N, C-alpha and C positions, 0 to 999 in steps of 0.2 A: 258526629255521626252523620252519615249521608245515606240516602235511599237510592239503591240502584234500580233503574228501570230496565227491565228486560223486554221481551217481546210480547205480542198478543194481548190477551185479556188482562194479564197481570199489570201491564203498563197502564191500561185504561182505568183499572180499579185503583191503582196507586194514585193516579192523577185526581180521580174523583175524591178519594179519601183525604188527600192533601188540600183539596180546594174548598172543603165544606166543614162545618162543625161536626165532629164525630158523634155528638149527642143526637144529631138529626139523621144519622145514617144507620142502616142495618143491612144485612145481606139481601133481604128482599127489595129494599129501596134501591140499592146499588144495581142489582140485576135489572130492575125496572128501568133505571136510568140508561143502562146499556142496551135495553131493548131485547133482553133474553130472559128466559125463565131462570129462577134461582138454581134449579137442578142443572140446567145447561151451563150456567156460570161456574158452578162447582165442578162439573165434569171437565170443562175447559181448563180450569185452574189445576186440577189434578194432572191433566195432560202436560201442563207446564211445570209440574213438580212442586206445587205449593197449594195452599188452601186460603180461603177467605180469612180465617182466624189468624193465620200466620201474617198475612198482609196487614190486617187490622193491628196486630201486636207490634209490627214493625213501625207503622205510622204512629201509634200511641207512644212508643218509646222515643221516636224522633221528636214528636211534639212535646213530650215530657222534658226532654233535654232543653228545648227552647224555653218552655215555661218556667223551668227552674232557675233561669237566669234573671227572672224578675225578682227584685228584693222583696222579702217578707211574704211570699206567696204561700197560701195554705194548701194542705193536702186535699181538703174537701173541694176547694175551688178547682184544683188541677184534675181531680177525679171527675168532676162534672164536665170540665172542658174536654177531657179525653173520652167521654161517653161511657164511663163506668156507672153502672146502676147503683153500686154500693161502694162507699169510700174504702171499706176493708179490702175489697177486690183490688182497688188501686194500690193499696199499701203492700199487698202480697205480690202484685206484678212488679212494683218498684223494687222490692227486695230481690226478686228473681233477676231483674235487669242489671242491678248495680252490685248485688252481693251484700248490701247493708240495709238494715231496716230504715224506714222513713224517719223514725224518731231519732236515730243516731245521726242521720244526715242533717236533720234540722238542728240538732245540738251542735254538730261540728260547724255548721254555718253561723250559728249564734256566736260561737267562740271566735270565729274569724272576724265577724262584724265588730266584736268588742275590741279586738286587737287593732283594727284599722282606725 
């Protein structure tokens, strides 16, 4: 998976989200970093056809892809790394991204590890 940078504020937000731990960022802190109000940031994003939540989800999915390559990584740890307040929220997001529940994914990985 790759993240496409387009123009304007979207690009700046993506760079910021990719450069810092997501647990340290929220819409207000990102807007502050960019030197604009949160409402201005959201308005400019709307003008570019996206939202802060869409960008955050895109970066979370990208980072999740990277983190899942680490052997024996736990869902709770990944959830914290991706800035999810609750582990169950991560599990729901993972299922929507991949089409399979986290538990099934881990079971499949365990089976592959035993075969190798």
